[in-house]
C-alpha positions as CSV (number, residue, x, y, z in Angstrom):
1,X,91.6,55.6,158.6
2,X,91.3,59.7,158.3
3,X,88.3,61.5,156.9
4,X,90.8,61.9,153.9
5,X,91.2,59.0,152.8
6,X,87.5,57.8,153.8
7,X,87.0,61.1,151.0
8,X,89.0,59.5,148.7
9,X,87.7,55.8,149.0
10,X,84.3,57.6,147.6
11,X,85.4,60.2,145.4
12,X,86.9,57.4,143.5
13,X,84.4,54.6,143.6
14,X,81.8,56.7,143.0
15,X,79.1,56.2,140.4
16,X,76.3,58.4,139.9
17,X,74.1,57.0,136.4
18,X,72.4,60.3,134.9
19,X,68.9,58.4,135.5
20,X,67.0,62.0,134.5
21,X,65.8,63.4,130.3
22,X,66.0,66.7,130.0
23,X,63.0,66.6,126.8
24,X,63.8,70.3,126.1
25,X,66.4,70.0,126.0
26,X,66.8,66.0,124.6
27,X,69.8,65.4,127.1
28,X,70.1,62.9,130.5
29,X,71.4,64.2,133.7
30,X,71.9,63.5,137.1
31,X,70.4,65.1,140.1
32,X,71.5,65.8,143.7
33,X,69.1,63.7,144.4
34,X,70.5,60.5,142.0
35,X,74.2,62.0,143.4
36,X,72.8,61.5,147.7
37,X,71.3,57.7,146.9
38,X,75.1,56.8,145.1
39,X,76.7,57.5,148.0
40,X,74.3,56.0,150.5
41,X,76.9,52.4,149.9
42,X,79.7,54.5,151.2
43,X,78.0,56.0,154.6
44,X,77.6,52.7,157.2
45,X,80.7,51.0,155.3
46,X,83.3,53.6,155.4
47,X,80.9,55.5,159.1
48,X,80.9,59.2,157.6
49,X,77.5,60.9,157.3
50,X,76.3,63.7,154.4
51,X,75.4,66.3,154.6
52,X,73.7,69.7,152.8
53,X,72.8,73.0,154.4
54,X,71.9,76.3,152.7
55,X,71.9,79.7,153.8
56,X,70.1,82.7,151.9
57,X,72.4,86.0,151.2
58,X,71.2,88.9,150.2
59,X,73.4,90.8,148.2
60,X,71.0,93.8,147.0
61,X,71.5,92.9,142.9
62,X,70.2,89.1,143.2
63,X,69.6,86.7,146.1
64,X,72.1,83.9,146.4
65,X,72.2,80.6,147.9
66,X,75.6,79.5,149.2
67,X,75.3,75.8,149.2
68,X,77.0,73.2,151.5
69,X,78.0,69.9,151.5
70,X,79.4,68.2,154.2
71,X,81.2,64.6,154.7
72,X,81.6,63.9,158.1
73,X,83.3,61.0,160.5
74,X,81.7,62.2,163.9
75,X,84.9,63.7,164.6
76,X,86.1,65.0,161.1
77,X,84.7,67.1,158.1
78,X,85.3,67.9,154.2
79,X,82.9,70.5,153.2
80,X,82.8,72.0,149.8
81,X,80.4,75.1,148.8
82,X,78.3,75.9,146.2
83,X,77.2,79.2,145.1
84,X,74.0,80.2,142.6
85,X,72.4,83.5,142.1
86,X,68.2,82.9,142.6
87,X,66.6,85.2,139.3
88,X,63.4,86.6,141.4
89,X,62.5,88.3,137.6
90,X,62.9,84.0,135.4
91,X,59.4,84.6,133.2
92,X,57.5,81.5,133.8
93,X,58.4,80.3,137.8
94,X,56.8,81.4,141.2
95,X,58.9,82.8,143.6
96,X,58.9,79.5,145.4
97,X,60.1,77.6,142.0
98,X,63.2,80.2,141.8
99,X,64.3,79.4,144.9
100,X,63.7,75.9,145.0
101,X,66.2,75.7,141.3
102,X,68.6,77.4,142.7
103,X,68.5,75.3,145.3
104,X,68.6,72.4,143.3
105,X,71.3,73.7,141.1
106,X,73.0,74.7,144.6
107,X,73.1,71.1,146.6
108,X,74.1,69.4,143.0
109,X,77.0,71.6,142.3
110,X,78.4,71.7,146.3
111,X,77.6,67.6,146.3
112,X,80.3,67.6,142.6
113,X,82.5,69.8,144.2
114,X,82.6,67.3,147.6
115,X,83.0,64.6,145.3
116,X,84.6,65.2,142.5
117,X,82.5,64.5,139.9
118,X,83.3,65.8,137.2
119,X,81.9,68.7,135.6
120,X,82.4,67.1,131.3
121,X,80.3,63.6,132.4
122,X,77.7,66.1,133.2
123,X,75.1,67.2,130.6
124,X,75.1,71.0,131.6
125,X,78.7,71.0,130.4
126,X,77.6,70.7,126.9
127,X,74.3,71.3,126.6
128,X,73.2,73.6,124.4
129,X,69.9,74.1,125.2
130,X,68.8,73.7,122.1
131,X,70.5,76.1,120.0
132,X,73.5,74.9,117.7
133,X,77.3,76.2,118.3
134,X,78.2,78.7,116.5
135,X,80.0,77.8,113.4
136,X,83.8,79.6,112.9
137,X,84.0,82.2,110.0
138,X,86.2,81.5,107.7
139,X,89.2,83.0,106.3
140,X,91.8,81.5,103.7
141,X,92.4,84.0,101.1
142,X,94.3,87.6,101.8
143,X,91.8,88.8,98.6
144,X,89.3,88.3,101.0
145,X,87.6,92.0,102.8
146,X,87.9,90.2,105.9
147,X,91.1,90.1,105.3
148,X,92.1,93.6,105.4
149,X,89.8,94.5,108.6
150,X,92.0,91.5,109.9
151,X,95.3,93.3,109.3
152,X,93.8,96.9,110.6
153,X,92.8,95.3,113.8
154,X,96.6,93.9,114.4
155,X,97.7,97.1,113.1
156,X,95.8,99.3,115.9
157,X,97.5,97.1,118.1
158,X,94.4,93.9,118.3
159,X,96.1,90.4,119.0
160,X,95.7,87.8,116.9
161,X,94.6,85.1,118.9
162,X,91.0,87.2,119.2
163,X,91.1,87.1,115.0
164,X,91.7,83.6,115.3
165,X,88.9,83.0,117.7
166,X,86.2,84.9,115.2
167,X,87.5,82.8,112.1
168,X,89.2,79.6,110.9
169,X,92.4,80.8,109.6
170,X,94.4,79.3,106.5
171,X,97.8,78.9,107.7
172,X,98.7,81.5,104.2
173,X,96.8,83.8,105.9
174,X,98.6,83.2,109.2
175,X,101.6,83.7,108.2
176,X,100.5,86.8,106.3
177,X,99.1,88.3,109.7
178,X,101.8,86.6,111.3
179,X,104.4,89.3,109.6
180,X,102.9,92.5,111.2
């Protein structure tokens, strides 16, 4: 079995529970440790190992952690990389915590890239961090003052998609704006 076939076996059979709970955001998530634990049954079965390497990249704006996750069968290897900025101005954290947080994220995302963990199933993809999503404004009448502004915006070269990103348009309003 090639290294590609071994990795594909792990990617298709891989299951990792979200065993951690964030009490601030009220959601469950999986950590790098959870992902590594879920890979262990495949290591001996497929004759592979998984390693993680980190490198600090200083770009003079913000330190960046480059994390590389590797699956190897001793002869061949496949790598996946993640880059995570280290926020050295993060309030409430000591420097080791800032780097540790970036390291944890880097490991999680490098492993996620390697094993094709779907981000839509991960809490970070849907976490609002306690903030409700902003509701769209509605624009349902050509008599609404916002309609005049939208019309002027389009006449000056603006795009209808930009208006639709800000407003939920009625069919009547959208049809009228499409004529401009």
